[in-house]
C-alpha positions in Angstrom: 93.5 128.0 83.3 93.3 130.5 86.1 93.7 134.3 85.8 97.1 135.9 86.4 96.0 137.5 89.7 94.9 134.1 91.1 98.2 132.5 90.0 100.2 135.3 91.6 98.2 135.0 94.8 98.9 131.3 94.9 102.6 131.8 94.3 102.8 134.4 97.1 101.1 132.0 99.5 103.4 129.2 98.5 106.5 131.3 99.1 105.3 132.2 102.6 104.4 128.5 103.3 107.8 127.3 102.1 109.7 129.8 104.1 107.8 129.0 107.2 108.2 125.2 106.7 111.9 125.5 106.2 112.5 127.7 109.3 110.4 125.4 111.5 112.1 122.3 110.1 115.6 123.7 110.9 114.6 125.3 114.2 112.6 122.4 115.8 113.8 119.4 113.8 110.3 118.5 112.6 109.4 117.4 109.1 107.9 120.0 106.8 105.0 117.8 105.8 103.2 118.3 109.0 103.2 122.1 108.2 102.8 121.8 104.5 99.6 119.7 104.3 97.3 122.0 106.4 98.9 125.0 104.8 98.3 123.7 101.3 94.7 122.8 102.3 93.8 126.2 103.6 95.7 128.1 100.8 94.1 126.2 97.9 90.7 126.3 99.6 91.0 130.0 100.1 91.7 130.4 96.4 88.6 128.4 95.5 90.1 125.0 94.7 88.3 123.1 97.3 87.3 120.1 95.2 86.4 116.6 96.5 90.0 115.5 96.2 91.8 118.5 97.6 93.4 116.5 100.4 94.9 114.1 97.9 96.5 117.0 96.2 97.9 118.3 99.5 99.3 114.9 100.4 100.8 114.2 97.0 102.4 117.6 96.8 103.8 117.4 100.3 105.3 113.9 99.7 106.8 115.0 96.4 108.7 117.8 98.2 109.8 115.3 100.8 111.1 113.1 98.1 113.4 116.0 96.9 114.4 117.3 100.3 114.9 114.0 102.1 117.9 113.1 99.8 119.7 116.2 100.9 118.8 115.5 104.5 120.1 111.9 104.4 123.4 113.0 102.9 123.8 115.7 105.6 123.1 113.3 108.4 125.3 110.6 106.9 128.3 113.0 106.9 127.9 113.2 110.7 127.6 109.4 111.0 124.0 109.7 112.2 122.3 107.3 109.7 121.9 103.6 110.7 122.2 102.1 107.3 121.7 98.5 108.5 118.4 99.4 110.1 117.3 101.3 107.0 118.1 98.3 104.7 116.3 96.0 107.1 113.2 98.1 107.5 113.0 99.6 104.0 110.7 96.8 102.5 108.4 97.0 105.5 108.1 100.8 105.6 107.9 100.9 101.8 105.1 98.3 101.7 103.2 100.3 104.3 103.6 103.5 102.2 102.3 101.8 99.1 99.3 100.5 101.0 98.8 104.0 102.4 98.8 105.5 98.9 96.3 102.9 97.7 94.1 103.7 100.7 94.3 107.5 100.2 93.1 107.2 96.6 89.9 105.6 97.8 89.1 107.9 100.7 87.1 111.1 100.5 88.9 114.4 101.2 86.9 114.8 104.4 87.9 111.4 105.7 91.6 112.3 105.0 91.0 115.6 106.9 89.7 113.6 109.9 92.7 111.2 109.7 95.2 114.2 109.6 93.3 115.9 112.4 93.4 112.8 114.7 97.0 111.9 114.0 98.1 115.6 114.1 96.5 115.8 117.6 98.5 112.8 118.7 101.7 114.2 117.3 101.1 117.6 118.9 100.5 116.0 122.3 103.6 113.9 122.0 105.7 117.0 121.1 104.2 118.8 124.1 104.4 116.1 126.7 106.7 113.3 125.4 109.9 112.7 127.3 113.3 111.7 125.9 113.9 109.2 128.6 110.7 107.1 128.0 111.5 103.5 126.9 109.5 100.5 125.8 112.6 98.2 125.2 116.3 98.4 124.4 116.0 97.3 120.8 113.5 97.6 118.0 111.3 94.5 117.6 111.7 91.9 114.9 109.2 89.6 113.2 105.5 90.5 113.6 106.4 93.5 115.7 108.7 94.9 113.0 106.0 94.5 110.4 103.4 96.1 112.5 105.5 99.1 113.5 107.3 99.6 110.1 104.2 99.0 108.0 102.1 101.2 110.3 104.8 104.0 110.1 104.7 104.0 106.3 100.9 103.7 106.1 100.0 106.4 108.5 102.7 108.8 107.2 101.3 108.7 103.7 97.8 109.3 105.0 99.2 112.4 106.6 101.5 113.4 103.7 104.5 113.4 106.0 108.0 111.8 106.1 109.5 109.5 108.6 110.4 111.9 111.4 107.0 112.6 113.1 106.4 108.9 114.0 109.9 107.4 113.3 111.9 109.5 115.8 109.6 108.8 118.8 109.4 105.1 117.7 113.2 104.7 117.6 113.9 106.6 120.8 111.3 104.6 122.7 113.4 101.5 121.7 116.6 103.0 123.0 118.2 104.7 120.0 120.0 108.0 120.7 118.0 111.0 119.5 120.5 112.3 116.9 120.9 108.9 115.4 117.1 108.5 115.4 116.7 111.9 113.6 119.3 110.9 111.0 117.8 107.5 110.3 114.3 108.9 110.2 115.4 111.1 107.3 116.0 107.9 105.4 112.6 106.7 106.4 111.2 109.8 104.8 112.8 108.9 101.4 111.5 105.4 101.6 108.0 106.7 102.3 108.0 109.5 99.8 109.4 107.9 96.6 106.7 105.2 95.9 103.8 107.3 97.2 104.8 110.5 95.3 105.2 108.5 92.1 101.7 107.0 92.7 100.2 110.5 93.3 101.8 111.8 90.1 99.7 109.4 88.0 96.5 109.6 90.1 93.6 111.3 88.2 92.2 114.3 90.1 89.2 116.5 89.3 89.0 120.2 90.2 92.7 120.4 91.1 94.6 123.8 91.4 96.2 124.9 88.1 99.4 123.2 86.8 98.7 120.0 88.8 100.1 116.7 87.4 98.1 113.9 88.9 97.8 114.9 92.5 101.0 116.9 92.6 100.8 120.7 92.2 104.0 121.6 90.2 104.3 125.3 91.3 103.9 124.3 94.9 106.5 121.6 94.5 109.1 123.9 92.9 108.5 126.8 95.2 108.4 124.8 98.4 111.6 122.9 97.6 113.4 126.1 96.7 112.2 128.0 99.8 112.9 125.2 102.3 116.5 124.8 100.9 116.9 128.6 101.5 115.3 128.9 104.9 116.1 125.6 106.7 119.7 126.7 107.4 118.3 129.9 108.9 116.2 127.8 111.2 119.3 125.8 112.2 121.2 128.9 113.0 118.3 130.2 115.1 118.2 126.9 117.0 121.8 127.3 118.0 121.2 130.9 119.0 118.3 130.4 121.3 116.6 127.8 123.5 114.2 125.9 121.2 112.3 124.2 124.0 109.7 127.0 124.5 109.3 127.3 120.8 108.8 123.6 120.4 106.0 123.8 123.0 104.5 126.7 121.2 104.6 124.8 117.9 103.0 121.8 119.7 100.1 124.1 120.8 99.8 125.4 117.2 99.8 121.9 115.8 97.1 120.9 118.2 95.0 123.9 117.3 95.4 123.2 113.6 94.4 119.5 114.1 91.4 120.5 116.2 90.3 123.1 113.6 90.5 120.5 110.8 88.4 118.1 112.9 86.0 121.0 113.5 85.6 121.5 109.7 85.0 117.8 109.2 82.3 117.9 111.9 80.7 120.9 110.1 80.8 123.2 113.1 
C-alpha cells in the first residue's frame, strides 16, 4: 500500500492525463490510447512503479478505458449514420482474433520489448499523421480472403501491442481502400470495441508483479476511473475547439509530438 502523498500525486497526474487525452481526441479525432500509453508509462515510472511488467499495465489500463469509451463513440457515430455495420460484422472475428493473439503475445514479452514495439509503431503513426494524404488509394474496396485476414488480424494484433483502439490503423486502412473519412472514423470506433473487449478482459486476469497500487491484473483501477471520467468531460471541449479553429496545424504539431515521444521511448530502450 502506498502512502497518501504518492496516491494523491498519482491521481493528480491521472486527472491531467485524462483531460489532455480527451481534448486531443475531440480536437484531432485520434484515439486516446496513443496518448495514454506513454503518459501512463512516464507517470507510473516517475512515481517509482517501474517494474518489469510496467508496459503491460499501461496497455491493459489503456485498453480498459477504450472498452468503456468506445461504446459511447459507436453510439454517437451511429446516430449520424457513420458506422458500416455490415463491415463490422464481417471483420469482427478477424480483428477480434488478432486482438486475442496480440494479448497472448503481450503477456510473454518484456516491458522493454513492448516499449520498442510502441516506439516503432508510434513513429509510423506520427509520420502518417504528418505526411499522409486523404486522396491516397490502394484499391476501391477492402480485400477479402487472405488479404482480409492479414489486414484485419494485423490491425487487431498491432493495436493490442500498442494499447490503442481501431482508429490509428483502421482509419488509414479504410480510406486507402476508398471509404469516406467520416464513415471510416465511425466504423473504426467499432473496431476499437472489438479490439478492447477481449484484450482488456485478458489483462484483468493477468498476474503482474510490482504494479502501481490498486491494480487488478494489469489494469490500474484509479487510472481507469479517472481517465474515463475526464475524457467524457473534456472530449466535447476538444470537439468545440475543432469547430472553432483550423485543426490542421495542430494535427501536424501533434504528429511531431508523437514522433518525439516514440523516439524518446526508443532511446530509453537503447539505453542512451
